C-alpha angles and dihedrals in degrees: 000000000000114000116236115238125203094268091060092046093049091045091054092047090051092048089052089048090052093049088050093050089046093051095043090049088062088064095061114106118234130212103177118204113201111310100328118136097245134218094297097059102082097042091052091050088048093052092046090049094049090049095045095050093042088054093046091047090053093049101045104026101037103079095043094053096057088068093059094063124219102329116165119256092240130019123200095282090047091054091050092048090050090051090051090051092049090051090047087052092053091046089050090055091050093048091048090055092053104032103024135244098288097057093037093051092052093048093040093051092051093049094045090048090051094047095045095047090080109181097343118112116243125182109243093220090052091050092049093047091046090050095048093046096045094044092048094047093048092046097048093037091060099034099041104020102040096020089231110149114227126195111287096194132256092240092062091048091052091049092048093240114145110220114214 
């Protein structure tokens, strides 16, 4: 019998998570307005994406990992990095409440990109442009494309500035 390595275990966990998300999404009530995708659209896409990448990971990463032995998922530096990312996520939520989604997404994308790059070299100008473009596309995609209101920020409301 073939021994399962951690890639297969995590793949199975992700497939179970995808099945749970898919099943629970079926319980969402829908009130469709014209031809908009509705509230079930993004959870179904998320579940399909989780399942797809779990399967791809099990296919392409599984055999290589068995040669490495039983290394832990995270070493001490990995745990520290994960703690930093969790703190950054909390700060992102606080910033979003004060400055709104648009500003917070630009700042958050830059900070997350910088944290996740590890030892790789990334051009600062590229990171800034990437953050601005991604934050702007997400913001206007949801607010204008899907007509979903996102937090505008309490600071702008106090100052009387109308965010787009």
